[in-house]
C-alpha positions as CSV (number, residue, x, y, z in Angstrom):
1,M,-174.5,85.0,125.5
2,N,-173.5,87.7,123.0
3,A,-170.1,89.0,124.0
4,F,-171.3,92.6,123.5
5,S,-173.5,92.2,126.6
6,T,-170.4,92.0,128.7
7,L,-169.3,95.5,127.7
8,G,-172.0,97.2,129.7
9,L,-174.5,97.9,126.8
10,N,-178.2,97.9,127.5
11,A,-180.5,95.2,126.2
12,E,-181.9,97.3,123.3
13,L,-178.4,97.9,121.9
14,V,-177.3,94.3,122.4
15,A,-180.4,93.0,120.6
16,A,-179.8,95.4,117.7
17,V,-176.2,94.2,117.4
18,E,-177.4,90.6,117.5
19,D,-179.9,91.3,114.7
20,L,-176.9,92.7,112.6
21,G,-175.1,89.4,113.1
22,F,-172.3,90.7,115.3
23,E,-171.2,88.4,118.1
24,T,-167.7,89.2,119.1
25,P,-166.5,92.8,119.5
26,S,-163.3,94.0,117.8
27,E,-160.3,95.2,119.8
28,I,-161.2,98.8,119.4
29,Q,-164.7,98.1,120.5
30,E,-163.6,96.1,123.6
31,K,-161.3,99.0,124.7
32,A,-163.5,102.0,123.9
33,I,-167.1,101.0,124.7
34,P,-166.7,100.2,128.4
35,L,-164.5,103.3,128.9
36,L,-167.1,105.6,127.2
37,L,-170.0,104.1,129.1
38,E,-168.4,104.4,132.5
39,Q,-166.7,107.8,132.3
40,E,-167.6,111.2,130.9
41,T,-164.2,111.7,129.3
42,D,-162.4,112.9,126.2
43,L,-160.9,110.1,124.0
44,V,-158.3,109.8,121.3
45,A,-158.6,106.4,119.6
46,L,-156.1,105.3,116.9
47,A,-157.2,102.3,114.8
48,Q,-157.0,101.4,111.1
49,T,-159.9,101.6,108.7
50,G,-162.2,98.5,108.9
51,T,-161.6,97.8,112.6
52,G,-165.2,98.7,113.8
53,K,-164.7,102.3,114.9
54,T,-168.3,103.3,114.1
55,A,-169.7,100.8,116.7
56,A,-166.9,101.8,119.1
57,F,-168.3,105.3,119.4
58,G,-171.9,104.8,118.1
59,L,-173.0,102.3,120.7
60,P,-171.9,104.3,123.8
61,L,-173.2,107.5,122.3
62,L,-176.7,106.0,121.8
63,Q,-176.7,104.7,125.3
64,H,-176.1,108.2,126.6
65,I,-178.9,109.8,124.5
66,D,-182.0,111.0,126.2
67,V,-184.8,110.4,123.7
68,N,-187.3,112.3,125.8
69,S,-185.5,115.5,125.0
70,K,-185.7,116.9,121.5
71,Q,-182.4,118.7,121.9
72,T,-179.5,117.7,119.7
73,Q,-177.1,115.9,122.1
74,G,-174.5,114.3,119.7
75,L,-172.6,115.6,116.7
76,I,-170.5,113.3,114.5
77,L,-168.2,114.9,111.9
78,S,-166.9,112.9,109.0
79,P,-164.9,113.9,105.9
80,T,-167.1,112.9,103.0
81,R,-170.8,112.5,102.0
82,E,-170.4,108.8,101.5
83,L,-169.0,108.2,105.0
84,C,-171.6,110.6,106.5
85,L,-174.4,108.5,105.0
86,Q,-172.7,105.3,106.0
87,I,-172.3,106.4,109.6
88,T,-175.9,107.6,109.7
89,N,-177.1,104.2,108.4
90,E,-175.1,102.3,111.0
91,I,-176.3,104.6,113.9
92,Q,-179.9,104.0,112.8
93,N,-179.3,100.3,112.7
94,Y,-177.7,100.2,116.2
95,G,-180.6,102.4,117.5
96,K,-183.5,100.7,115.7
97,K,-184.9,99.4,119.0
98,I,-184.7,102.7,120.8
99,K,-188.2,104.2,120.4
100,G,-188.2,107.8,119.3
101,L,-184.5,108.1,118.4
102,R,-183.9,110.5,115.5
103,T,-180.6,110.7,113.5
104,V,-180.1,113.2,110.7
105,A,-177.4,113.3,108.0
106,V,-176.2,116.8,107.0
107,Y,-173.9,116.9,103.9
108,G,-173.3,118.9,100.8
109,G,-174.7,117.9,97.4
110,A,-178.2,117.5,98.8
111,S,-181.1,120.0,99.5
112,I,-180.2,122.2,102.5
113,T,-184.0,122.9,102.8
114,D,-184.8,119.2,103.2
115,Q,-182.1,118.8,105.8
116,A,-183.2,121.9,107.7
117,R,-186.8,120.5,107.8
118,Q,-185.5,117.2,109.3
119,I,-183.5,119.2,111.9
120,N,-186.5,121.2,112.9
121,R,-188.5,118.1,113.6
122,G,-185.8,117.2,116.1
123,A,-182.5,115.4,115.8
124,H,-180.9,113.7,118.8
125,V,-177.8,112.9,116.7
126,I,-176.5,114.8,113.7
127,V,-173.9,113.2,111.4
128,A,-172.3,115.9,109.2
129,T,-169.5,116.9,106.8
130,P,-167.6,120.0,108.1
131,G,-168.5,122.3,105.2
132,R,-172.3,121.8,105.2
133,M,-172.3,121.8,109.1
134,K,-170.5,125.1,109.2
135,D,-173.0,126.6,106.6
136,M,-176.0,125.4,108.6
137,I,-174.6,126.9,111.8
138,R,-174.0,130.2,110.1
139,R,-177.6,130.2,108.9
140,K,-178.7,129.4,112.4
141,I,-180.4,126.2,111.3
142,I,-178.5,124.1,113.8
143,D,-177.8,124.9,117.4
144,I,-174.8,123.1,118.9
145,T,-174.3,125.3,121.9
146,N,-175.7,122.6,124.2
147,I,-174.4,119.3,122.7
148,E,-173.0,116.8,125.1
149,Y,-170.9,114.6,122.8
150,C,-168.8,115.5,119.7
151,I,-167.1,112.8,117.7
152,L,-164.5,113.4,115.0
153,D,-164.4,110.3,112.8
154,E,-161.4,109.9,110.4
155,A,-159.9,113.0,111.9
156,D,-156.6,112.7,110.0
157,E,-158.4,112.6,106.7
158,M,-160.6,115.6,107.5
159,L,-157.5,117.6,108.2
160,N,-155.7,116.3,105.1
161,M,-158.7,117.5,103.1
162,G,-158.3,121.0,104.4
163,F,-161.1,121.1,107.0
164,Y,-158.9,122.3,109.8
165,E,-160.5,125.8,109.9
166,D,-164.1,124.5,109.6
167,I,-163.5,122.0,112.4
168,T,-162.0,124.5,114.7
169,D,-164.8,127.0,114.0
170,I,-167.4,124.3,114.7
171,L,-165.7,123.1,117.9
172,S,-165.3,126.7,119.1
173,G,-169.1,126.9,119.2
174,T,-169.6,123.9,121.4
175,P,-169.7,123.7,125.2
176,D,-166.4,123.3,127.0
177,D,-167.7,120.6,129.2
178,K,-168.8,118.3,126.4
179,S,-167.1,115.0,125.8
180,T,-165.0,114.9,122.6
181,W,-164.1,111.6,121.0
182,L,-161.5,111.6,118.3
183,F,-161.1,108.6,116.1
184,S,-158.3,108.4,113.5
185,A,-156.1,105.9,111.6
186,T,-153.0,108.0,112.0
187,M,-151.7,110.7,114.3
188,P,-150.2,113.5,112.3
189,K,-149.3,116.8,114.0
190,E,-152.6,118.4,112.9
191,V,-154.6,115.8,114.7
192,A,-152.4,116.3,117.8
193,T,-153.0,120.0,117.6
194,I,-156.8,119.6,117.6
195,A,-156.6,117.2,120.6
196,K,-154.4,119.7,122.5
197,K,-156.6,122.7,121.8
198,F,-160.1,121.2,122.3
199,M,-159.7,118.2,124.6
200,H,-159.0,117.9,128.3
201,S,-156.6,115.2,129.4
202,P,-158.0,112.7,126.9
203,H,-157.6,108.9,127.3
204,E,-155.7,107.4,124.5
205,I,-156.5,104.0,122.9
206,T,-154.2,102.5,120.3
207,V,-155.1,99.4,118.3
208,G,-151.8,98.2,116.8
209,T,-148.9,100.6,116.5
210,K,-149.4,104.3,115.7
211,N,-149.5,104.9,111.9
212,T,-148.9,101.3,111.1
213,G,-150.6,99.4,108.3
214,A,-153.2,96.7,108.8
215,K,-151.6,93.4,109.8
216,N,-153.5,91.3,107.3
217,V,-152.3,93.2,104.3
218,T,-149.2,92.3,102.2
219,H,-147.4,95.1,100.3
220,E,-145.9,94.7,96.8
221,Y,-144.4,97.1,94.3
222,Y,-143.9,96.9,90.6
223,M,-141.3,99.2,88.9
224,V,-142.1,100.3,85.4
225,G,-141.4,103.2,83.0
226,G,-143.8,106.1,83.3
227,R,-145.6,105.3,80.1
228,D,-146.3,101.7,81.1
229,R,-148.5,102.3,84.1
230,Y,-151.7,101.4,82.4
231,R,-150.2,98.4,80.7
232,A,-148.9,97.3,84.1
233,L,-152.4,97.8,85.6
234,K,-153.9,95.5,83.0
235,R,-151.4,92.8,83.6
236,L,-152.1,92.9,87.4
237,A,-155.8,92.6,86.7
238,D,-155.5,89.8,84.2
239,A,-153.1,87.9,86.5
240,N,-155.8,88.0,89.2
241,P,-159.1,86.8,87.6
242,D,-161.1,87.1,90.8
243,I,-159.9,90.6,91.5
244,F,-162.3,92.9,93.5
245,S,-160.3,96.0,93.9
246,V,-160.0,99.7,94.5
247,I,-157.5,101.5,92.2
248,F,-156.2,104.8,93.5
249,C,-155.2,107.8,91.4
250,R,-154.0,111.2,92.5
251,T,-156.4,113.4,90.5
252,K,-160.0,113.3,89.3
253,R,-158.8,113.6,85.7
254,D,-156.6,110.5,86.0
255,T,-159.3,108.6,87.8
256,Q,-161.8,109.2,85.0
257,K,-159.3,108.5,82.3
258,V,-158.1,105.1,83.8
259,A,-161.7,104.0,84.4
260,E,-162.7,104.8,80.8
261,Q,-159.6,102.9,79.5
262,L,-160.5,99.9,81.5
263,I,-164.2,99.9,80.4
264,T,-163.0,100.3,76.7
265,D,-160.8,97.3,77.2
266,G,-163.7,95.1,78.5
267,Y,-163.3,95.3,82.3
268,N,-166.1,95.8,84.8
269,A,-164.8,99.2,86.0
270,A,-166.2,102.5,87.2
271,A,-164.8,105.8,88.5
272,I,-165.7,107.6,91.7
273,H,-164.5,111.2,92.3
274,G,-165.6,114.6,93.4
275,D,-167.0,115.7,90.0
276,L,-169.8,113.1,90.2
277,S,-173.2,114.1,91.4
278,Q,-174.6,112.4,94.5
279,A,-176.9,110.2,92.4
280,Q,-174.0,109.1,90.2
281,R,-171.8,108.3,93.2
282,D,-174.7,106.3,94.8
283,L,-175.2,104.4,91.5
284,V,-171.5,103.5,91.3
285,M,-171.2,102.4,94.9
286,N,-174.3,100.3,94.7
287,S,-172.9,98.6,91.6
288,F,-169.6,98.0,93.4
289,R,-171.2,96.5,96.5
290,K,-173.2,94.2,94.3
291,R,-169.9,93.3,92.4
292,Q,-171.3,94.4,89.1
293,V,-168.2,96.6,89.2
294,S,-165.0,94.7,90.1
295,M,-162.5,97.5,89.6
296,L,-163.4,100.8,91.3
297,V,-161.0,103.7,90.3
298,A,-161.1,106.3,93.0
299,T,-159.5,109.5,94.3
300,D,-158.4,109.5,98.0
301,V,-161.2,111.9,98.9
302,A,-164.0,109.9,97.3
303,A,-162.7,106.6,98.7
304,R,-163.2,107.8,102.3
305,G,-166.8,106.6,102.0
306,I,-166.0,103.2,100.7
307,D,-167.0,100.6,103.3
308,V,-167.1,97.3,101.4
309,D,-166.0,94.0,102.7
310,D,-164.0,91.4,100.8
311,I,-161.9,93.8,98.7
312,T,-159.1,91.6,97.5
313,H,-156.6,94.2,96.2
314,V,-155.8,97.8,96.6
315,I,-153.8,99.0,93.6
316,N,-151.9,102.3,93.9
317,Y,-151.9,103.4,90.2
318,Q,-150.1,106.5,91.5
319,L,-148.6,107.0,95.0
320,P,-150.3,109.6,97.2
321,D,-148.6,112.9,98.0
322,E,-148.8,112.3,101.7
323,I,-147.3,109.1,103.1
324,E,-150.0,108.8,105.7
325,T,-152.6,108.5,103.0
326,Y,-151.1,105.2,101.9
327,T,-152.2,103.8,105.3
328,H,-155.8,104.7,104.5
329,R,-155.6,103.3,101.0
330,S,-154.2,99.9,102.1
331,G,-156.8,99.7,104.9
332,R,-159.5,99.2,102.3
333,T,-158.5,95.5,102.0
334,G,-157.6,92.9,104.6
335,R,-160.6,93.8,106.8
336,A,-162.6,91.8,109.3
337,G,-159.8,89.3,109.8
338,K,-159.4,88.5,106.0
339,T,-156.2,88.9,104.0
340,G,-155.6,91.5,101.3
341,T,-152.9,92.8,99.0
342,S,-151.8,96.4,98.4
343,M,-150.0,96.8,95.1
344,V,-148.0,99.9,94.0
345,I,-147.0,100.8,90.5
346,I,-144.0,103.1,90.6
347,T,-141.3,104.5,88.4
348,K,-137.6,104.5,89.3
349,S,-137.7,108.0,90.6
350,E,-140.4,107.1,93.1
351,F,-138.5,104.2,94.7
352,R,-137.4,106.3,97.7
353,K,-141.1,106.8,98.6
354,I,-141.4,103.1,99.1
355,R,-138.7,103.2,101.8
356,Q,-140.4,106.1,103.4
357,I,-143.7,104.3,103.5
358,E,-142.1,101.2,105.0
359,K,-140.8,103.3,107.9
360,V,-144.3,104.7,108.6
361,I,-146.3,101.4,108.3
362,S,-143.5,99.3,109.9
363,K,-143.9,96.7,107.1
364,S,-141.7,95.8,104.2
365,F,-142.6,95.9,100.5
366,E,-141.8,93.0,98.2
367,Q,-140.6,93.9,94.8
368,K,-142.3,91.7,92.2
369,E,-141.9,91.4,88.4
370,L,-145.0,91.9,86.3
371,P,-146.3,88.6,84.9
372,S,-145.5,87.8,81.3
373,G,-148.2,87.3,78.7
374,K,-147.6,83.5,78.8
375,E,-148.1,83.4,82.5
376,I,-151.3,85.4,82.3
377,C,-152.7,83.2,79.6
378,K,-152.0,80.1,81.8
379,T,-153.6,81.8,84.8
380,Q,-156.8,82.7,82.9
381,L,-157.0,79.2,81.3
382,L,-156.8,77.4,84.7
383,H,-159.2,79.9,86.2
384,L,-161.7,79.1,83.5
385,A,-161.2,75.4,84.0
386,N,-162.0,75.7,87.7
387,S,-165.0,77.9,87.0
388,V,-166.4,75.2,84.7
389,K,-165.7,72.5,87.3
390,K,-167.6,74.5,90.0
391,T,-170.6,75.4,87.7
392,E,-173.8,73.7,88.6
393,I,-175.5,72.1,85.6
394,N,-178.6,73.9,84.3
395,H,-180.9,71.0,83.2
396,E,-182.9,73.4,81.1
397,I,-180.4,72.6,78.4
398,D,-181.3,68.9,78.4
399,A,-183.9,69.5,75.7
400,F,-181.3,70.8,73.4
401,L,-178.6,68.1,74.0
402,P,-179.6,65.9,71.0
403,Q,-179.0,68.9,68.6
404,I,-175.8,69.8,70.3
405,E,-174.5,66.3,70.2
406,E,-175.4,66.1,66.5
407,I,-173.4,69.3,65.8
408,L,-170.4,68.0,67.7
409,E,-170.5,64.4,66.5
410,G,-167.2,63.0,65.5
411,Y,-165.1,65.1,67.9
412,S,-163.1,63.4,70.6
413,K,-163.2,64.5,74.3
414,E,-159.8,66.1,73.9
415,E,-160.8,68.0,70.8
416,L,-163.9,69.3,72.4
417,I,-162.0,70.5,75.4
418,K,-159.4,72.2,73.2
419,K,-162.1,74.0,71.2
420,F,-164.1,75.0,74.3
421,F,-161.1,76.6,76.0
422,T,-159.7,78.1,72.8
423,V,-162.7,80.4,72.7
424,E,-161.6,82.1,75.9
425,F,-157.9,81.6,75.6
426,T,-157.5,83.2,72.2
427,R,-158.7,86.6,73.4
428,F,-155.8,86.8,75.9
429,F,-153.3,85.1,73.6
430,N,-154.0,87.5,70.7
431,Y,-153.5,90.5,73.0
432,Y,-150.3,89.3,74.7
433,K,-148.6,87.4,71.9
434,N,-146.9,90.5,70.6
435,E,-146.8,92.4,73.9
436,P,-143.2,93.1,74.9
437,K,-142.0,92.6,78.4
438,I,-142.6,95.7,80.6
439,N,-139.1,96.2,81.9
440,T,-138.0,97.9,85.0
441,P,-136.1,101.0,84.2
442,S,-132.4,100.1,84.0
443,A,-130.1,100.7,87.0
444,D,-127.6,102.4,84.8
445,G,-129.8,105.5,84.5
446,K,-130.4,105.3,80.8
447,D,-134.0,106.1,81.3
448,Y,-133.0,109.6,82.4
449,A,-131.8,112.5,80.4
450,Q,-128.5,114.3,80.6
451,S,-128.5,116.8,83.3
452,N,-126.4,119.5,84.9
453,G,-125.3,117.5,87.9
454,N,-128.6,116.4,89.6
455,E,-130.7,118.8,87.6
456,V,-132.6,118.5,84.3
457,R,-133.5,121.5,82.1
458,Y,-136.7,121.7,80.0
459,F,-138.2,123.7,77.2
460,I,-141.9,124.7,77.4
461,N,-144.0,126.4,74.8
462,L,-145.4,129.0,77.1
463,G,-144.1,132.5,77.5
464,E,-144.8,136.2,77.9
465,R,-147.5,136.1,75.2
466,D,-149.4,133.7,77.4
467,D,-149.2,136.2,80.2
468,F,-146.5,134.4,82.2
469,N,-143.5,135.8,84.0
470,W,-141.0,133.7,85.8
471,M,-143.0,133.8,89.1
472,T,-146.5,132.9,87.6
473,L,-145.0,130.2,85.3
474,K,-143.2,128.7,88.3
475,D,-146.5,128.5,90.2
476,Y,-148.3,127.1,87.2
477,L,-145.6,124.3,86.8
478,K,-145.7,123.5,90.5
479,D,-149.4,123.1,90.6
480,N,-149.8,121.1,87.3
481,L,-146.8,118.9,87.5
482,N,-147.4,118.1,91.2
483,L,-143.9,119.4,92.2
484,G,-143.2,120.6,95.7
485,R,-142.6,124.2,96.9
486,D,-139.0,124.2,95.7
487,G,-139.5,121.7,92.9
488,V,-139.1,124.2,90.0
489,F,-136.2,126.6,89.7
490,K,-134.1,128.5,87.1
491,V,-137.2,129.7,85.3
492,D,-136.4,131.8,82.2
493,V,-139.3,133.3,80.3
494,M,-139.1,134.6,76.7
495,N,-141.9,135.8,74.4
496,S,-143.2,132.5,73.2
497,F,-141.4,129.9,75.2
498,A,-139.5,129.4,78.4
499,F,-137.0,127.2,80.3
500,F,-137.1,125.7,83.7
501,N,-135.2,123.1,85.8
502,T,-136.2,120.3,88.2
503,E,-134.2,117.7,90.1
504,A,-133.2,114.9,87.7
505,D,-135.4,112.3,89.6
506,K,-138.5,114.3,88.7
507,Q,-138.1,113.9,85.0
508,E,-140.4,110.8,84.7
509,Q,-143.1,112.7,86.7
510,V,-142.8,115.8,84.6
511,F,-143.2,114.1,81.3
512,E,-146.0,111.8,82.5
513,L,-148.2,114.6,83.9
514,A,-147.4,116.9,81.0
515,Q,-148.9,114.5,78.4
516,E,-152.4,116.0,78.5
517,L,-151.6,119.4,79.9
518,T,-153.2,122.3,78.1
519,H,-153.3,126.1,78.5
520,N,-156.2,128.2,77.1
521,G,-157.1,125.3,74.8
522,R,-153.5,124.9,73.5
523,K,-151.4,121.8,74.0
524,V,-148.6,122.4,76.5
525,E,-145.3,120.9,75.2
526,I,-142.4,120.2,77.5
527,E,-139.1,118.8,76.2
528,L,-135.5,118.4,77.3
529,T,-133.0,121.1,76.3
530,K,-129.3,121.6,76.3
531,D,-129.8,125.2,77.4
532,K,-127.7,125.6,80.5
533,G,-129.7,128.5,82.1
534,N,-126.7,130.9,81.6
535,R,-128.9,134.0,81.9
536,G,-128.9,136.4,79.0
537,G,-127.1,134.3,76.4
538,K,-128.7,132.7,73.4
539,P,-130.7,129.5,74.3
540,G,-128.7,126.4,73.4
541,R,-129.9,123.6,71.2
542,R,-132.4,121.2,72.6
543,S,-131.8,117.5,72.8
544,G,-134.1,114.6,72.8
545,G,-134.1,112.1,75.6
546,G,-136.2,110.3,78.1
547,G,-138.2,108.8,75.2
548,K,-139.4,112.2,74.0
549,R,-139.2,113.7,70.6
550,R,-136.0,115.3,69.5
551,R,-135.5,118.7,68.1
552,S,-133.0,119.2,65.3
553,D,-129.8,120.7,66.3
554,G,-129.9,123.1,63.4
555,E,-127.1,125.6,63.2
556,G,-126.5,126.4,66.8
557,G,-129.7,128.3,67.3
558,S,-129.0,130.9,64.7
559,R,-132.4,130.8,63.0
560,R,-135.5,132.2,64.6
561,R,-138.1,129.7,65.7
562,S,-141.3,129.8,63.8
563,E,-144.2,131.3,65.6
564,S,-146.8,129.4,63.6
565,R,-147.6,125.9,64.8
566,G,-149.6,123.5,62.8
567,G,-151.5,120.7,64.3
568,D,-151.1,119.1,67.7
569,R,-147.4,118.9,68.4
570,G,-147.7,117.7,72.0
571,F,-146.6,114.3,73.2
572,S,-149.2,111.5,72.9
573,G,-149.6,108.3,74.8
574,G,-150.3,105.0,73.0
575,S,-153.6,103.5,72.1
576,R,-156.3,103.0,74.7
577,R,-155.7,99.3,74.5
578,S,-152.0,99.4,75.5
579,G,-152.2,102.5,77.6
580,G,-148.8,103.7,76.4
581,G,-146.5,103.7,73.4
582,A,-144.0,105.7,71.6
583,S,-144.7,109.4,71.1
584,G,-144.5,111.0,67.7
585,K,-141.3,112.0,66.1
586,G,-140.3,114.8,63.8
587,K,-137.8,117.5,63.4
588,K,-138.3,121.0,64.5
589,P,-136.3,124.1,63.5
590,S,-133.8,125.6,65.9
591,F,-134.7,128.9,67.4
592,Q,-133.4,132.1,68.8
593,S,-134.8,134.3,71.6
594,R,-136.8,137.3,70.3
595,S,-136.8,139.2,73.5
596,K,-134.6,139.8,76.5
597,R,-134.8,137.0,79.1
598,R,-136.6,137.5,82.3
599,S,-135.1,135.2,84.9
600,K,-135.5,134.3,88.5
């Protein structure tokens, strides 16, 4: 007997589940399905990604649907197009033996006319993203005033993505006596607010502990200098030849850049982010599911639609801004009872975030050293040997054996093995033989510049002539350098340049994110300075530091800084192959302020 039949599901749904190959319900399914079948109730269910939440709400929803009525009875809201389509597909699979059942997906990036046509033909269940759903309600294409069930899937992520207003507007137009089922991986205050405002004495089901990470996932971190992130990523990939991974970046720009670097370096990689069309996203995801792509570089938003089994590693190329987001990332691996690894590449200044995440997920990270080139070569060589051992012989080559034997005549078995493996080994050996060890930033703080106490002061080549004052420049820096509300202070703006301060532990982040920053087509240049922010005095001489270019001390700032700038004077990373390297060097004249300072 299929264990799903013991949960109270009807024969049609049990048969569909059996066809899909499911025999034993997951913990969230065991807890949620009987409850939702027996009672008309509101529900808050907390469970990690990959625990079977879609079946937990989809199966009881379908059992409640009256297919003889053309009225929309169920609404499922999800954060992204990919997840919307995934849920729709699963609901259709669960309901394939229910004659006359109609499920429609409503999401942005596709024809609203086609979706409206499907709705007009009748939709018992609508699966939608909040933005497109709100638009169709406003156009009076969809009527949800009589729905009986409303499900919020990945509620925490929808709110993290800024859909709070859309969700509250949608829920405000639904009946008070409907059943609302909220499914989430974590329980931040925004989710609790939704539950309190729109739900009536909801039951709560928790699988595991609130906000904890998946139990089958181990967590590791690797501490490197800010410019060594990409080189570290390559080493992690090369040290795990069978890697099938999702690599997370904070921004769309970084996601595309990292994917392009990996492809250039010969990896089967692709990017998925919000700037791709739906057709492009579908192509990438199909390639990933077929394992034609083994390294998928993604933003957090785009990754919400990734439901792929057997992902071996999640690599946090950059940590997320919100700690709760890490739970979603790591939940991409270690699914369906399998084990997985979540790796984090951090700089010294980000270490405190590791401790914060540990408190949230109730698990400890293990600090690991990046493998050396010699270790990687050994791993790759043994992996190749095992692959050869497991390869089934293709007897189509038998006809060519006499010619092959003639060519290789005179070589011993040992010599042939050496020649065969040298072909593959040499590629890695040549790359890593001159690669230095990627060192963890030293504990003595030498990777950081001199600062005023716990502050660091910078020069930036933007000023009044670029239409900035201290307030607008402060906002610009906060947004582009990913600094918090109070992360930028002591902003002094002159005609063609300015100064600003951050906390000392933000220096790595500032220089890393500033490497490709431009304003109106001009390279934005940020450097350390000895200026003390003394309000109204002449700017002091700037110093080098933090691995950046140095400016000449000149004569105490007595000469005026040239306004003309030839060429690209910004900081550059290394080659695509290494993903990092020393920036350019060269002296620059000292300067003097040409206008009165404006300061905060």
